[in-house]
N, CA and C of each residue as an Amber inpcrd file, in Angstrom:
protein
   483
-136.7950000-134.3250000-125.0410000-137.2570000-133.1890000-126.1660000
-136.1930000-131.6360000-125.9070000-135.7190000-131.4600000-126.9350000
-134.6040000-130.1320000-126.4360000-135.2610000-129.0840000-127.6090000
-135.0720000-128.1940000-127.0910000-135.4370000-126.8380000-127.6610000
-134.3890000-126.4190000-127.9380000-134.1530000-125.4630000-129.6030000
-133.1050000-124.4590000-129.4370000-133.5150000-122.6100000-129.5380000
-133.6110000-122.0050000-128.8610000-133.9610000-120.6720000-128.7090000
-133.0960000-120.0480000-129.5060000-134.0070000-119.1260000-130.9460000
-132.9790000-118.6910000-131.5070000-133.8330000-117.0070000-131.4430000
-132.8260000-115.9160000-131.5940000-133.1120000-114.8980000-131.5910000
-133.4280000-114.3490000-133.0410000-134.7090000-114.0240000-133.3310000
-135.6310000-113.4540000-134.1530000-134.6650000-112.1210000-134.7700000
-134.0420000-112.3310000-136.1690000-133.6350000-110.6590000-136.6050000
-133.7720000-109.7320000-136.4750000-133.5200000-108.4610000-136.7770000
-133.7640000-107.3650000-136.4160000-133.7000000-106.7110000-138.0000000
-134.9250000-106.4270000-138.3950000-135.1340000-105.6630000-139.8020000
-135.2740000-104.1460000-139.7350000-134.5170000-103.7110000-140.3900000
-134.7690000-102.0340000-140.0080000-134.2110000-101.5990000-141.3350000
-135.3320000-100.8790000-141.8360000-134.5600000 -99.9860000-143.2570000
-134.6070000 -98.1670000-143.1100000-133.5690000 -97.9760000-143.5810000
-133.4200000 -96.5460000-143.2220000-133.6270000 -95.8440000-144.8940000
-133.7800000 -94.7060000-144.9960000-133.4650000 -93.9780000-146.4380000
-132.1640000 -92.8130000-146.2150000-131.1950000 -92.9250000-147.7060000
-130.6130000 -91.7700000-147.5050000-130.5160000 -91.2580000-149.1830000
-130.6730000 -90.3490000-148.9950000-130.9940000 -89.4310000-150.4510000
-132.5800000 -89.9750000-151.1340000-132.7160000 -90.5980000-152.4250000
-133.6460000 -91.7330000-152.2060000-133.8740000 -92.8060000-152.3630000
-132.5870000 -93.7680000-152.0170000-132.9290000 -95.0200000-151.4840000
-133.1100000 -95.6420000-150.3540000-134.1530000 -96.7180000-150.2660000
-133.9870000 -97.0020000-149.0610000-133.2050000 -98.5560000-148.6410000
-132.4400000 -98.8360000-147.5530000-131.4540000 -99.7850000-147.6330000
-131.7210000-100.7270000-146.0090000-131.9770000-102.1130000-146.0840000
-131.9240000-102.2040000-144.9530000-130.5220000-101.9540000-144.1690000
-130.3020000-101.9930000-142.3040000-129.5570000-101.9870000-142.0590000
-128.2560000-103.4330000-141.8490000-129.0130000-104.1930000-141.7700000
-128.0590000-105.5970000-141.7680000-128.2100000-106.3640000-142.9910000
-127.5680000-106.9090000-143.1490000-126.8990000-108.4740000-144.6810000
-127.8130000-109.2110000-144.0030000-129.1190000-109.4220000-145.1330000
-129.6820000-110.9330000-144.6010000-129.3450000-112.1980000-146.1270000
-130.4090000-113.2730000-145.6820000-130.1080000-114.3200000-146.4600000
-130.8710000-113.6570000-147.8500000-132.2510000-112.6950000-147.8430000
-133.1590000-112.5910000-148.3730000-133.3390000-111.3670000-148.7340000
-134.2340000-110.8310000-149.4810000-134.9900000-109.5120000-149.4790000
-136.0500000-109.5270000-150.2560000-137.0850000-109.1280000-149.6640000
-138.5210000-108.8280000-151.1010000-139.3320000-107.6440000-150.0970000
-138.7770000-106.2800000-151.2880000-139.6100000-105.0480000-151.0350000
-140.9990000-105.4310000-151.2560000-141.7370000-104.1960000-150.3300000
-142.9270000-104.0440000-150.5320000-143.7150000-102.3810000-150.8910000
-144.6640000-102.1270000-151.6130000-145.3380000-100.9080000-151.4060000
-146.7260000-101.0680000-151.5550000-147.1300000-100.6600000-150.3690000
-148.3360000-100.2750000-149.8400000-148.9080000-101.6090000-149.8740000
-148.0130000-102.7000000-148.8890000-148.6250000-104.0720000-148.8420000
-148.4340000-104.7350000-149.9840000-148.3900000-103.9660000-151.3920000
-148.3400000-105.0650000-152.2950000-146.1590000-105.5200000-152.8660000
-146.1540000-106.7810000-152.8170000-145.2600000-107.3960000-153.1600000
-144.3200000-106.8310000-154.6650000-143.3270000-105.9990000-154.4880000
-142.6840000-105.4800000-156.0100000-141.7390000-106.1860000-156.1810000
-142.1530000-106.4170000-157.4220000-141.6780000-107.5770000-158.6800000
-140.1400000-107.4620000-158.6240000-138.8950000-108.4760000-158.5880000
-138.2670000-108.2050000-159.0550000-137.4720000-107.1620000-157.8630000
-137.9000000-106.8750000-156.9820000-137.2960000-105.8660000-155.7390000
-136.8410000-107.4460000-154.6310000-135.1610000-107.4380000-154.9110000
-134.7450000-108.3460000-153.9680000-133.4480000-108.1160000-153.6780000
-133.0510000-106.9310000-153.7590000-132.0490000-106.3550000-152.9950000
-131.7270000-105.9820000-151.6600000-130.8390000-105.6730000-151.2160000
-130.7180000-105.0700000-149.9210000-131.5340000-103.6390000-149.8960000
-130.9900000-103.2980000-151.3120000-131.5130000-101.4190000-151.4650000
-132.1420000-101.6900000-152.3980000-133.7250000-100.3220000-152.5240000
-134.2630000-100.3990000-153.5080000-134.4280000 -99.0100000-153.5540000
-134.9310000 -98.6590000-154.8220000-134.6090000 -96.6960000-155.3480000
-136.5290000 -96.9350000-155.4610000-136.8600000 -96.4380000-154.4930000
-138.6350000 -95.9640000-155.0160000-138.7860000 -95.3090000-156.3500000
-140.0130000 -95.5360000-156.9170000-140.1940000 -94.2540000-158.2590000
-141.5710000 -94.0910000-157.9940000-142.5200000 -93.8750000-156.8450000
-143.3320000 -93.7880000-156.5480000-143.5290000 -93.4780000-155.0220000
-144.4210000 -92.3880000-154.4220000-144.4820000 -92.5580000-153.2520000
-145.5040000 -93.5030000-152.7300000-145.0540000 -93.4620000-151.2560000
-146.0320000 -94.4270000-150.7500000-145.4270000 -95.0170000-149.4190000
-145.9190000 -96.3110000-148.9480000-145.3470000 -97.1960000-147.7660000
-144.6010000 -97.9260000-148.3510000-143.2270000 -97.9890000-147.6590000
-142.1270000 -99.1610000-147.9950000-141.9280000-100.2830000-146.8460000
-141.5390000-101.0880000-147.0310000-141.3260000-102.5240000-146.0490000
-140.5920000-103.5130000-147.2380000-139.8340000-103.8780000-146.1570000
-139.3520000-105.3090000-146.7370000-139.1140000-106.5130000-145.5370000
-139.4400000-107.6040000-146.1540000-139.6700000-108.4860000-145.7300000
-137.9710000-109.8670000-146.0900000-137.5070000-109.7640000-144.9010000
-136.1200000-110.5710000-144.8910000-135.8980000-111.8270000-144.7400000
-135.1640000-113.0710000-144.6060000-134.8980000-113.9650000-144.3430000
-133.3330000-114.1590000-144.0920000-133.3040000-114.4120000-142.5590000
-132.5890000-114.9010000-141.9940000-132.6390000-115.9030000-140.5590000
-131.2020000-117.2690000-140.5260000-131.9160000-117.9860000-139.7230000
-133.1110000-119.0750000-139.8950000-133.5280000-118.8600000-141.2820000
-134.9800000-119.2710000-141.8210000-135.6590000-118.9860000-141.0840000
-135.9900000-117.6440000-140.4820000-136.8660000-117.2890000-139.8690000
-137.5820000-115.6560000-141.2600000-138.2890000-115.5040000-141.3130000
-139.0130000-114.5170000-141.9240000-139.6640000-112.9360000-141.3400000
-139.2270000-111.6270000-141.1590000-138.9580000-111.0310000-140.2710000
-139.5280000-109.4040000-141.5300000-140.5890000-108.7660000-140.7710000
-140.2330000-107.5710000-141.4460000-140.2550000-106.5020000-140.7500000
-139.5970000-105.7020000-141.8990000-138.8830000-104.5810000-141.0990000
-140.1260000-103.0120000-140.9220000-139.5890000-102.2870000-140.4810000
-140.0720000-101.0300000-139.9860000-140.9480000-100.5470000-141.9280000
-141.8430000 -99.5160000-141.7590000-142.2840000 -99.2160000-142.3860000
-141.8490000 -97.5560000-142.7650000-141.1180000 -97.3810000-144.2580000
-141.1420000 -95.9100000-144.4150000-141.8640000 -95.4560000-145.8570000
-142.4700000 -94.1690000-144.6730000-143.3920000 -93.7270000-146.0350000
-142.1050000 -92.6620000-146.3410000-142.3860000 -93.0220000-148.2560000
-140.8420000 -92.2120000-149.1400000-141.9750000 -91.6060000-149.8320000
-141.1600000 -90.3320000-149.1790000-141.9260000 -88.8490000-149.9740000
-141.4500000 -88.2110000-150.7940000-140.9130000 -88.9010000-151.2230000
-139.7620000 -88.7370000-152.2720000-139.7760000 -89.5220000-153.7740000
-139.0450000 -88.9340000-154.3960000-139.2980000 -89.9590000-155.8920000
-137.6460000 -89.9510000-156.3740000-137.4710000 -90.8900000-157.5330000
-136.0120000 -90.9980000-157.4920000-135.7300000 -90.6200000-158.6080000
-134.6240000 -90.2070000-158.9780000-134.2720000 -89.7670000-160.4930000
-135.1840000 -90.5800000-161.8970000-134.9460000 -91.1790000-161.3770000
-135.4530000 -92.9810000-162.4870000-136.8360000 -92.6720000-162.8080000
-137.2730000 -91.6100000-162.1400000-138.8020000 -91.3420000-162.5050000
-139.2540000 -90.5520000-163.1210000-137.8740000 -89.3710000-163.4690000
-138.1190000 -88.3480000-164.3870000-137.3470000 -88.6580000-165.5620000
-136.3890000 -89.5680000-165.8280000-135.8530000 -89.8420000-166.9640000
-137.0700000 -89.7400000-167.9540000-136.5280000 -89.2640000-169.1260000
-136.9840000 -89.2430000-170.4700000-137.7970000 -88.1940000-170.5110000
-137.5510000 -87.2030000-169.5160000-138.3130000 -85.5910000-169.5150000
-137.5890000 -84.5640000-170.0000000-138.3650000 -84.5280000-171.5810000
-137.1550000 -83.5980000-172.5150000-138.2350000 -82.7410000-172.8530000
-139.7120000 -83.1070000-172.2570000-140.5280000 -81.8680000-173.3150000
-140.5950000 -80.4010000-172.1170000-140.6110000 -80.3300000-170.9060000
-140.3480000 -79.7660000-170.2450000-139.2290000 -78.8460000-169.1020000
-138.5330000 -77.7080000-169.1270000-136.9970000 -77.5140000-168.8380000
-137.7360000 -76.1430000-167.4810000-137.0870000 -76.3840000-166.7010000
-137.7710000 -75.2960000-165.5490000-136.1610000 -74.6900000-165.4700000
-136.5100000 -73.2240000-165.1640000-135.1150000 -72.9320000-164.3160000
-135.8720000 -71.2900000-163.8010000-134.6870000 -70.4890000-162.7430000
-133.3890000 -70.8710000-162.9680000-134.1110000 -72.2250000-161.6120000
-132.9520000 -73.2740000-161.1690000-132.9570000 -74.2940000-160.3900000
-132.0280000 -74.1040000-159.5790000-131.6260000 -73.7660000-157.9840000
-132.7310000 -73.4170000-157.2840000-133.6940000 -72.5260000-157.7150000
-134.4750000 -71.7760000-156.9770000-135.1340000 -70.6200000-157.6260000
-135.7340000 -69.7430000-156.1700000-135.7480000 -68.9250000-156.3570000
-136.1920000 -67.9390000-155.2520000-137.6910000 -67.5290000-155.1110000
-137.5630000 -66.7740000-156.4920000-138.8460000 -66.0090000-156.7020000
-139.8440000 -66.3010000-157.4610000-139.0170000 -66.6120000-158.7440000
-140.1880000 -67.1520000-159.7200000-139.5020000 -68.3500000-160.7040000
-140.2430000 -69.4350000-161.1570000-139.7150000 -69.9100000-162.3270000
-140.0020000 -69.8040000-163.4640000-139.1550000 -70.1880000-164.4740000
-139.5920000 -70.1890000-165.9280000-139.9640000 -71.8730000-166.1640000
-141.0160000 -71.5880000-167.0990000-140.9430000 -73.5920000-167.3960000
-140.8700000 -73.1710000-169.1310000-140.1180000 -73.7990000-170.2310000
-140.0330000 -73.8540000-171.3180000-140.2180000 -75.1440000-171.6180000
-141.5670000 -75.3980000-172.8080000-142.1600000 -76.6170000-173.0110000
-142.2230000 -76.5540000-175.1660000-142.0850000 -77.8830000-175.1060000
-142.3420000 -77.9580000-176.4610000-143.8620000 -79.1260000-176.5950000
-144.7640000 -78.3910000-177.4420000-145.5400000 -79.0430000-177.3190000
-146.7230000 -78.4340000-176.9640000-148.0540000 -78.9030000-177.0460000
-149.1320000 -78.2340000-176.0680000-149.0320000 -78.5050000-174.6070000
-149.5220000 -77.3190000-174.2740000-149.6050000 -76.8620000-172.9110000
-151.3000000 -76.9690000-172.4090000-151.6020000 -77.7810000-171.5470000
-152.7780000 -78.1160000-171.0930000-153.2780000 -77.2410000-169.7920000
-152.9620000 -75.8910000-169.4900000-153.1970000 -74.7790000-168.9450000
-152.9190000 -74.6190000-167.5530000-152.9240000 -76.1710000-166.8920000
-153.2360000 -76.9160000-165.5320000-151.9510000 -77.0210000-165.0150000
-151.4520000 -76.2880000-163.7700000-149.8840000 -77.1520000-162.9600000
-150.3700000 -77.2070000-161.6700000-149.9130000 -77.8590000-161.3680000
-149.3290000 -78.1440000-159.8600000-148.0560000 -78.4500000-159.1780000
-147.9470000 -78.1810000-158.1200000-146.3970000 -77.5160000-157.3850000
-146.9190000 -78.7540000-155.9590000-146.2400000 -79.2570000-156.2790000
-146.2540000 -80.8780000-154.9690000-145.0000000 -80.5640000-154.1510000
-145.0640000 -80.8490000-152.9820000-144.0820000 -81.0970000-151.9030000
-143.4810000 -82.7480000-151.5790000-142.7420000 -82.6150000-151.1250000
-142.1950000 -83.5070000-150.4490000-143.2200000 -84.9780000-149.5310000
-144.0960000 -84.6020000-149.3740000-145.2330000 -85.6150000-148.6360000
-146.5920000 -85.5110000-149.3680000-145.9550000 -85.3730000-150.8200000
-147.3710000 -85.3650000-151.8350000-148.0890000 -84.6160000-151.8890000
-148.2270000 -83.3120000-151.4140000-149.3550000 -82.3290000-151.0590000
-149.2500000 -81.6640000-152.2050000-150.3640000 -81.6660000-152.8310000
-150.3910000 -79.7270000-153.7650000-150.6140000 -78.9980000-153.0070000
-148.9650000 -78.0770000-152.8810000-148.9780000 -76.7030000-152.5450000
-149.7860000 -75.4380000-152.9450000-149.4490000 -75.8320000-154.4950000
-149.8740000 -74.3630000-155.3280000-150.3900000 -75.4620000-156.6580000
-151.4370000 -74.5730000-157.2570000-151.8260000 -75.0840000-158.5850000
-152.5050000 -73.7800000-159.2340000-152.1960000 -73.8140000-160.4970000
-153.0370000 -72.8150000-161.2000000-153.0700000 -72.8140000-162.8180000
-154.0400000 -72.0260000-163.3630000-154.5000000 -72.3790000-165.0260000
-153.3510000 -70.7390000-165.4310000-152.5350000 -71.2930000-166.3540000
-152.1060000 -70.3990000-167.1050000-152.7810000 -70.7640000-168.9520000
-153.3230000 -69.4580000-169.0840000-153.4410000 -70.1840000-171.0710000
-152.5080000 -68.6590000-171.9450000-151.7710000 -69.8360000-172.4240000
-150.7760000 -69.0360000-173.4930000-150.5560000 -69.8650000-174.8160000
-150.0640000 -68.6070000-175.8680000-149.7450000 -68.9720000-176.8540000
-148.5770000 -69.5510000-177.1710000-147.5380000 -69.0030000-175.9580000
-146.3380000 -69.5190000-176.1010000-145.7170000 -70.4160000-175.6030000
-144.8090000 -70.7110000-175.8180000-143.5940000 -71.7720000-175.4940000
-143.2370000 -72.1130000-174.0250000-144.0470000 -71.1300000-173.4290000
-142.7680000 -70.7000000-171.6060000-144.1070000 -69.8230000-170.7010000
-144.2280000 -70.2440000-169.4800000-145.0980000 -69.3570000-168.6360000
-143.5470000 -69.1380000-166.9680000-144.2890000 -68.7660000-166.5770000
-143.5710000 -68.3280000-165.8280000-144.6170000 -68.6620000-163.9940000
-144.1500000 -69.3050000-163.0960000-144.9450000 -69.1590000-162.3530000
-144.3660000 -68.9530000-160.8310000-145.2290000 -67.8600000-159.9880000
-144.3450000 -67.0650000-159.2160000-144.3050000 -68.4320000-157.6630000
-143.2210000 -68.8770000-156.8940000-142.9680000 -69.4300000-156.0650000
-142.6350000 -69.0250000-154.5660000-142.7300000 -67.7680000-154.9700000
-142.0810000 -66.6330000-153.4150000-143.1190000 -67.3040000-152.2750000
-144.4830000 -67.7830000-152.0880000-144.8440000 -67.9540000-151.1610000
-144.4580000 -69.6230000-150.6810000-143.6380000 -70.3140000-151.7130000
-144.0570000 -71.3290000-150.9420000-142.4820000 -71.6230000-150.0850000
-142.4330000 -72.5040000-149.0700000-141.3220000 -72.2140000-147.8720000
-139.7610000 -73.3110000-148.8080000-138.9530000 -72.6320000-148.2480000
-137.4240000 -73.1090000-148.7310000-138.0040000 -75.1490000-148.3800000
-137.5170000 -75.7910000-149.8680000-137.6890000 -77.0730000-149.8060000
-137.4890000 -77.6960000-151.1900000-137.7510000 -78.8500000-151.4860000
-138.0180000 -79.3520000-152.4870000-139.7800000 -79.8970000-152.9310000
-139.2980000 -79.6600000-154.1640000-140.9000000 -79.5690000-155.0970000
-140.9480000 -80.2090000-156.4080000-142.0230000 -80.4890000-156.7380000
-142.1230000 -81.1190000-158.1160000-143.3860000 -80.4370000-158.9280000
-142.9030000 -80.0000000-160.0090000-144.1790000 -78.9500000-160.8240000
-144.4020000 -80.2870000-161.7690000-146.1160000 -80.3940000-161.8710000
-146.3290000 -81.3100000-162.5550000-147.5770000 -80.5140000-163.1550000
-147.0690000 -80.4430000-164.8340000-148.0360000 -80.1150000-166.0270000
-148.6480000 -81.1160000-167.1120000-149.4620000 -80.9010000-167.9690000
-149.9830000 -81.6550000-168.7720000-148.8240000 -81.1860000-170.0570000
-148.3820000 -81.7140000-171.0270000-147.9360000 -81.5320000-171.8860000
-148.7270000 -82.3650000-173.3620000-149.2620000 -82.1500000-174.4190000
-149.0860000 -83.5290000-175.4250000-150.4810000 -84.1550000-174.6900000
-151.0250000 -84.2310000-173.9190000-152.2120000 -85.1370000-173.2710000
-151.3270000 -85.7240000-172.0760000-149.8060000 -86.2680000-171.7160000
-148.7830000 -86.4360000-170.9410000-148.3160000 -85.7780000-169.7400000
-148.5550000 -86.0640000-168.8310000-148.6590000 -85.9040000-167.2290000
-146.5810000 -85.7850000-167.4730000-146.1820000 -84.1850000-166.7420000
-144.6650000 -84.3850000-166.8160000-144.2690000 -83.8550000-165.7120000
-143.2820000 -84.4510000-164.9790000-143.0990000 -83.5100000-163.7950000
-141.3930000 -83.3450000-163.3820000-141.2710000 -82.7010000-162.9850000
-140.1660000 -81.5870000-162.7480000-139.6890000 -81.6400000-161.6090000
-138.1670000 -81.7950000-161.2440000-138.1710000 -81.7080000-159.9420000
-137.5940000 -79.8090000-159.4020000-137.7680000 -79.4110000-158.5530000
-137.4090000 -78.3350000-158.2160000-136.7890000 -77.9670000-156.9530000
-136.1480000 -76.7030000-156.3560000-135.5380000 -76.8450000-155.1680000
-135.9470000 -75.0630000-154.9470000-137.1430000 -74.6080000-153.8220000
-136.9080000 -73.2230000-153.3710000-135.8330000 -72.8190000-152.2850000
-134.8600000 -71.3970000-152.5900000-134.3730000 -70.9910000-151.7290000
-134.7760000 -69.9590000-150.7000000
């Protein structure tokens, strides 16, 4: 009996901007989020739309190999498409952001960092279609403002410098 030794492929994923990519080309790919298969995510790259733990199971030499896990603290621009009810300026901001909106603002807002942590929240009561929020206490970085307009949670990215 003869045994043939096959080196298992090494599956590594990295992210650049907001795209996850395997560093090597394989026969097939299947991406997972928090241990659950992502339907239709079978390319070498994947653009996450929600935060979570991502990994890829690849096939090479008739072997299945699981990649490293990347915790994606970012969201792709596609998760913000269609967001026409709020506008934020200036962006990037230093001291204060102004948010204008169409519809009924339900008073509460949250500011979320790239780790998904709420770093600021508050309540604004207004009859206007605009609010101002101080961001002077935030550290330099990328954030998401989350607020509810017309009963729908809206999110918009901004940069603090």
